[in-house]
N, C-alpha and C positions, 0 to 999 in steps of 0.2 A: 504494500499500500505506499505509493508515494505521497509526501507531505511537502508542501511548498509554503514557506513564509516568505511574504514580500514586506520588508520594512521601508517606510518612505514617509516624506511630507506628502499631504493629500494636496495635488495640484487641482485648480478650479475647472469644475466641469468633469471630474473623473468619475465613470460610471464603473465602480468597483465589481458588482456584480458580473459585469460583462467582462472585464478584466480577469477575474478568477475563473469564470467558464473558459474563457481563451486559453488560459495557461493549463487548466485542468485537461482540456482536449488536446493541447501540445503534449503534455506528459503522457498522457495515455496512448496515443498515437506513436510516441517514441519507444513507450516500453511495452507496447501491445498488450494493454490491460483494459478493462471497461473503465469508462470515466468515472463511474461510480465508486471505483476504487481509490480514487485520487482525492486528496484533500488539499484545499488552497486557501490561505488566510491571508488577509491584507492587514498588517500591523502598522496603524496610522501613528507616526511620530508628531509630536507637538513642536509648534515653533520653539527654537532656542534649544531643541534636544538632539540636534544634528550638527556635527563639526566635520566639514569637509577641507582638508588643505589648509587648516589653520583658521577657516571661516566659519563661523555659525550661520548656518543656512536657515531661512523661513520659506513656507510655501508661495509667499509673494517676492521673492528676491531671485527669480529666473529658476533654471533648471538646477537640480542636484541629482546625485546618483543614487537611485533606488538600489537597495542590496536585498537579493533574494537568496535565500537558501532552501535547496532542494535535498531531500533525503529520501531514499529507497532502500528497502532491505538488502543485505548483503547476497551477492549471486544473482540479483533479479535484472542485472542490466550489464550488457557489454560495453566497450569503450564507445563504439559506433552510436549506440543507443542514448548512452550519456550524453554525447555531444549533440545528437539529434533534439535531446530534451532541454538542453542549455540554450541551444539557438531557439527553440520554440517558445521557453519562457521569456527571453530576451525579446523575441519578436513581438510577443503579447504585450509586454511591458511597454515597448518602444511605441506601439500602436495607440494603447490606452494613454500614455502619458505625453505623447507627441514630442519625445525626445529622440535624439541619434543613438544608435546602438553602442557608441563609446561612451554614452553616460550610464550606461547600465551594468551592474556587477551581480553576477549569478555563481553560486558557489553550489557544488555537489558534493554531499556527504553520504557515506555508505556504511550504516551501522553493521557491526559484526554480529555473528550468531550469539545469543544471549544478552545482547545489548538492546533487545526491542522487546517491549511488552504489548500485544495485540491479540485479539481475539480470546482474550481471558488467560493468556499464558505467556510466558517469555519465550522467545524464539531466537 
């Protein structure tokens, strides 16, 4: 079950449900799993809670780099699938935020066996 967390200031006019749906669809396509198995969250940062390059950013001071963290259980994805998921998430964010791809940061994490609790048990 892939989990995506997008941490960002909320730009004016952001349709976060559409963003999350686009991200989940991109991840599901990359990992060849049902979109119902993907979780996507938008974690809104408050003005003043984001420092980039020594500058405090706010939602009305222009672009900032949204930071996304994608996690999927160990062994669920090969290198090509991870790259496809990263590009898909970045594309969904750029489309929703209206930013260039160079303004997006997406990190992939793969928990190992025994580091995940889901379905009522550790896996």
